[in-house]
C-alpha positions as CSV (number, residue, x, y, z in Angstrom):
1,M,-0.1,-0.1,-0.1
2,I,1.5,3.4,-1.5
3,N,1.7,6.0,2.0
4,N,0.7,9.2,0.2
5,D,0.8,11.6,2.9
6,R,5.0,12.1,2.4
7,L,7.0,12.2,-1.1
8,F,10.6,11.9,-0.5
9,L,13.3,12.7,-3.3
10,I,16.6,11.0,-3.7
11,T,19.5,12.9,-5.5
12,G,22.0,10.5,-7.0
13,A,19.3,8.1,-7.4
14,T,21.3,5.8,-9.5
15,G,24.4,5.5,-7.2
16,K,25.6,2.9,-4.7
17,T,23.4,4.4,-2.1
18,G,20.6,6.3,-3.7
19,V,19.4,3.3,-5.5
20,G,19.1,1.3,-2.0
21,T,17.4,3.9,-0.4
22,V,14.9,4.1,-3.2
23,E,14.1,0.5,-3.3
24,L,13.9,0.7,0.7
25,L,11.2,3.6,0.7
26,L,9.3,1.9,-1.9
27,E,9.1,-1.4,0.4
28,R,7.8,0.6,3.0
29,G,5.2,2.3,0.7
30,H,6.4,5.4,0.4
31,R,6.5,7.6,-2.4
32,V,9.7,8.4,-4.0
33,R,10.8,11.0,-6.6
34,A,14.4,10.1,-8.1
35,L,16.6,12.8,-9.4
36,V,19.2,11.3,-12.1
37,H,21.1,12.8,-14.5
38,R,19.6,10.8,-17.4
39,E,17.3,8.4,-18.6
40,D,19.0,4.8,-19.0
41,E,18.3,1.5,-17.9
42,R,19.2,2.2,-14.1
43,S,16.9,5.1,-14.2
44,R,14.0,2.7,-16.0
45,A,14.8,-0.1,-13.4
46,L,13.9,2.6,-10.7
47,A,10.6,3.8,-12.7
48,K,9.6,-0.2,-12.9
49,A,9.8,-0.5,-9.1
50,G,7.6,2.4,-8.6
51,A,9.7,5.7,-8.0
52,E,9.0,8.9,-10.1
53,I,11.9,10.1,-12.2
54,A,13.2,13.5,-12.5
55,V,16.1,14.1,-15.1
56,G,18.1,17.5,-14.3
57,D,21.2,18.9,-12.9
58,L,21.7,19.6,-9.2
59,R,23.4,22.7,-10.1
60,D,20.3,24.1,-12.1
61,V,17.9,26.0,-9.8
62,G,15.1,25.4,-12.1
63,T,15.6,21.7,-12.1
64,V,15.8,21.5,-8.4
65,S,12.9,23.8,-7.9
66,E,10.7,21.1,-9.6
67,A,12.2,18.5,-8.3
68,V,11.5,19.7,-4.6
69,R,8.2,20.7,-5.3
70,G,5.6,18.7,-2.8
71,V,8.7,16.9,-1.0
72,T,8.6,16.4,2.4
73,G,12.4,15.1,3.1
74,A,15.2,14.6,0.6
75,Y,18.6,12.7,0.3
76,L,21.1,14.9,-1.0
77,C,23.8,13.3,-2.7
78,Y,26.5,15.0,-4.8
79,P,29.3,12.9,-6.6
80,I,32.7,13.9,-6.3
81,L,33.2,16.6,-9.3
82,P,33.3,19.9,-9.2
83,G,30.1,22.2,-8.5
84,L,29.2,20.8,-5.0
85,I,28.7,24.1,-3.3
86,E,27.0,25.3,-6.5
87,A,24.5,22.0,-6.2
88,T,24.1,22.6,-2.2
89,T,23.2,26.6,-2.6
90,C,20.5,25.7,-5.3
91,F,19.0,22.8,-3.2
92,A,19.0,24.8,0.3
93,K,17.3,27.9,-1.9
94,A,14.7,25.5,-3.7
95,A,14.0,23.3,-0.7
96,T,13.4,26.0,1.7
97,D,11.1,28.0,-0.8
98,A,8.7,24.7,-1.5
99,G,9.0,24.1,2.4
100,V,10.8,20.6,2.4
101,R,11.1,19.7,6.2
102,S,14.0,17.6,6.2
103,V,17.3,16.7,4.4
104,V,19.9,14.3,4.8
105,G,23.3,15.1,3.1
106,M,25.8,12.6,1.9
107,S,29.3,14.0,3.1
108,Q,32.8,12.7,4.2
109,I,34.6,11.4,7.2
110,S,37.6,13.7,6.2
111,A,35.1,16.6,6.0
112,R,37.2,19.9,8.0
113,P,37.8,23.2,7.1
114,E,41.6,22.4,7.3
115,A,41.6,19.5,5.0
116,G,43.9,19.3,1.9
117,S,41.4,17.5,-0.2
118,D,39.3,20.5,-2.0
119,A,36.2,18.3,-2.0
120,A,36.6,17.6,2.0
121,R,36.5,20.9,2.5
122,Q,33.6,21.9,0.3
123,H,31.5,19.4,2.1
124,W,32.6,20.8,5.2
125,M,31.0,24.2,4.2
126,S,27.6,22.4,2.3
127,E,27.5,20.7,5.9
128,R,27.4,24.1,7.3
129,L,25.1,26.0,4.5
130,L,22.8,23.5,5.4
131,D,22.8,23.9,8.8
132,T,21.9,27.9,8.3
133,T,18.6,26.6,6.6
134,D,15.2,25.9,8.5
135,L,15.7,22.5,7.1
136,L,16.1,19.4,10.0
137,T,19.5,18.2,8.7
138,A,21.8,15.5,9.5
139,H,25.4,14.8,7.9
140,L,26.6,11.4,7.2
141,R,30.2,10.9,6.9
142,P,31.0,7.5,5.8
143,T,34.9,6.3,6.0
144,F,35.9,4.3,2.8
145,F,32.7,2.3,1.3
146,A,33.7,-1.5,1.2
147,E,32.8,-1.0,-2.7
148,W,36.2,0.5,-3.0
149,L,37.6,-3.0,-3.0
150,P,36.6,-4.4,-6.4
151,L,37.2,-0.9,-7.7
152,W,40.6,-0.9,-7.1
153,W,41.0,-5.1,-7.3
154,E,43.4,-6.6,-9.8
155,V,43.5,-10.0,-10.9
156,R,47.3,-11.3,-11.6
157,D,48.4,-14.6,-12.3
158,G,45.2,-16.0,-10.9
159,E,46.1,-13.7,-7.8
160,G,44.4,-10.9,-6.4
161,H,46.2,-7.7,-5.9
162,L,45.1,-4.4,-3.9
163,R,48.0,-1.7,-4.8
164,L,46.9,1.4,-2.8
165,P,48.4,4.5,-0.7
166,F,47.1,3.3,2.7
167,G,50.3,2.5,4.5
168,E,49.5,0.7,7.5
169,G,46.3,2.7,8.0
170,R,43.2,1.4,8.8
171,H,39.4,1.9,8.7
172,A,36.0,-0.4,9.0
173,P,34.8,-0.7,5.5
174,I,31.2,0.1,5.4
175,A,29.0,-1.2,2.7
176,A,26.3,1.2,0.6
177,A,23.5,-1.1,1.3
178,D,24.2,-0.2,5.2
179,Q,24.2,3.3,4.5
180,S,21.1,2.8,2.8
181,Y,19.1,1.7,5.8
182,V,20.6,4.8,7.8
183,I,19.4,7.2,5.1
184,A,15.5,5.9,4.9
185,A,15.7,6.0,8.8
186,L,16.8,9.2,8.9
187,L,14.2,10.3,6.4
188,L,11.4,9.1,8.2
189,D,12.4,9.9,11.6
190,P,14.2,13.3,11.2
191,E,13.7,14.9,14.4
192,P,16.2,13.2,16.8
193,Y,19.2,13.8,14.6
194,D,18.6,17.4,13.5
195,R,22.2,19.2,12.9
196,A,23.5,15.6,13.7
197,V,27.0,14.7,11.9
198,L,27.1,11.1,11.8
199,T,30.1,8.8,11.1
200,L,29.2,5.7,9.4
201,H,31.6,2.7,9.7
202,G,31.3,-1.2,9.1
203,P,31.7,-3.6,12.0
204,A,35.2,-3.8,12.7
205,E,38.3,-2.1,12.0
206,M,41.4,-3.5,10.1
207,D,44.3,-2.6,8.2
208,H,44.7,-3.7,4.4
209,Y,46.9,-6.7,5.1
210,A,44.0,-7.9,7.3
211,I,41.6,-7.1,5.0
212,A,43.6,-9.1,2.1
213,D,43.7,-12.1,4.6
214,V,40.0,-12.4,4.9
215,M,39.5,-11.7,1.0
216,T,41.8,-15.0,1.0
217,R,39.9,-17.3,2.5
218,T,36.6,-15.9,1.3
219,L,37.2,-16.0,-2.4
220,G,39.6,-19.4,-2.2
221,V,42.8,-17.3,-3.9
222,P,45.9,-15.7,-2.4
223,V,45.2,-12.0,-2.0
224,H,47.8,-9.7,-1.7
225,Y,48.0,-6.0,0.0
226,E,50.7,-3.8,-1.9
227,P,51.3,-0.3,-0.6
228,I,52.0,2.3,-3.1
229,S,53.3,5.9,-2.8
230,V,50.7,8.4,-3.2
231,E,52.5,9.8,-5.8
232,E,52.1,6.7,-7.8
233,F,48.4,6.3,-6.8
234,A,47.8,9.9,-8.1
235,S,49.9,9.4,-11.5
236,A,47.8,6.0,-12.4
237,M,44.6,7.5,-11.5
238,A,45.4,10.3,-13.8
239,A,46.7,8.2,-16.8
240,R,43.6,6.3,-16.7
241,G,41.7,9.6,-17.3
242,M,40.3,10.2,-14.1
243,D,39.6,14.0,-13.6
244,A,41.9,16.4,-11.9
245,H,39.5,17.2,-9.0
246,R,39.0,13.9,-8.1
247,V,42.5,12.8,-8.4
248,Q,43.2,15.6,-5.9
249,H,41.2,14.1,-3.5
250,L,41.4,11.0,-3.4
251,S,45.6,11.6,-3.3
252,N,44.8,13.9,0.2
253,A,42.3,11.3,1.1
254,A,45.2,8.6,1.3
255,V,47.3,11.2,3.4
256,D,44.6,11.4,5.6
257,Y,44.1,7.5,6.1
258,R,47.4,7.4,6.6
259,N,47.2,9.7,9.6
260,G,43.9,7.8,10.9
261,V,41.2,10.3,9.8
262,F,39.3,7.2,8.1
263,S,39.8,5.1,11.4
264,G,37.2,4.2,14.3
265,T,33.8,2.1,14.7
266,N,30.7,3.2,16.3
267,D,26.9,1.8,16.4
268,N,25.3,4.0,14.0
269,V,24.4,1.8,11.4
270,E,22.7,-0.6,13.5
271,R,21.4,2.1,15.9
272,I,20.0,4.1,13.6
273,G,19.5,1.8,10.7
274,G,18.1,-1.3,12.3
275,R,20.7,-4.0,10.9
276,P,23.9,-4.8,11.8
277,P,26.4,-4.0,9.2
278,L,28.0,-6.3,6.8
279,S,31.7,-7.6,7.7
280,V,34.1,-7.2,4.6
281,E,33.8,-11.2,4.3
282,Q,30.0,-10.7,4.1
283,F,30.2,-8.3,1.3
284,V,32.6,-10.2,-0.2
285,N,31.0,-13.3,-0.8
286,E,27.8,-11.1,-1.6
287,H,29.7,-9.7,-4.6
288,K,32.0,-12.3,-5.4
289,H,31.5,-11.8,-9.2
290,D,32.9,-8.3,-9.0
291,F,36.1,-10.1,-7.8
292,D,36.3,-12.4,-11.2
293,T,38.2,-9.7,-13.0
294,S,40.4,-6.6,-12.1
295,G,38.0,-3.4,-11.5
296,P,38.4,-0.4,-13.4
297,H,40.9,1.6,-11.5
298,Y,43.5,-0.9,-10.4
299,V,46.9,0.5,-9.8
300,P,49.2,-1.8,-12.4
301,A,52.6,-3.2,-11.3
302,S,55.5,-0.9,-12.9
């Protein structure tokens, strides 16, 4: 049964956290408007599931004004691309004018005014901008997603390799699916978390040597973590055609990671989202097919 008294806007709706949030809200009987960049098979799948589809750019105030019409609460998620401040400003103005009640913003665990990453500083500023509005606001700061593992995964001679610039730093990988449970819960009950900054972590903090050991046991093939320099990592990303904004962010995020910014654990996923977060073993088991071939961003050995 559709619950017609509330309409939720999900931006970045075809992304990792967006898809799961749309599905959860629809399953719970709520109306959902999914804002996407373009119509494609992913947006058509959301429409088939029952979502209303809006197409447009978060940096265009006309698009956003139309997207927030009649909306009760929104999930604001912008990719690691230039334009975050502009998009947040457009959203804040349009949402305030439209009487939107609440927003859940996807930020970064490294967001702070002194961050070396341009994107991390912009996320901190976007958080503060939303806090100046009358919206009930909650800011999510996840550590590195578990989805990072297949992206930077290389299959070489029948073995797995993770060549990453994280030294002996540690974090508790958090799956996108678990974040979707938190986002949906915050949209449905925003009052207790107004102006909250919530870090999101998986269940166990570990370094990449330990992550590789878990993957070895789960996949049944040897998996190796090979620490590399930030410079080699940045050069490889640039050589693959990654845009300069993203390379700058990821390079500085690697430095932050080494310095412990991405570390920690807490119970936010289970306490707010209502289910325990997936472990690395559970995530790899659920996504084994993603490890059949090398990921799109792996850093080849020189």
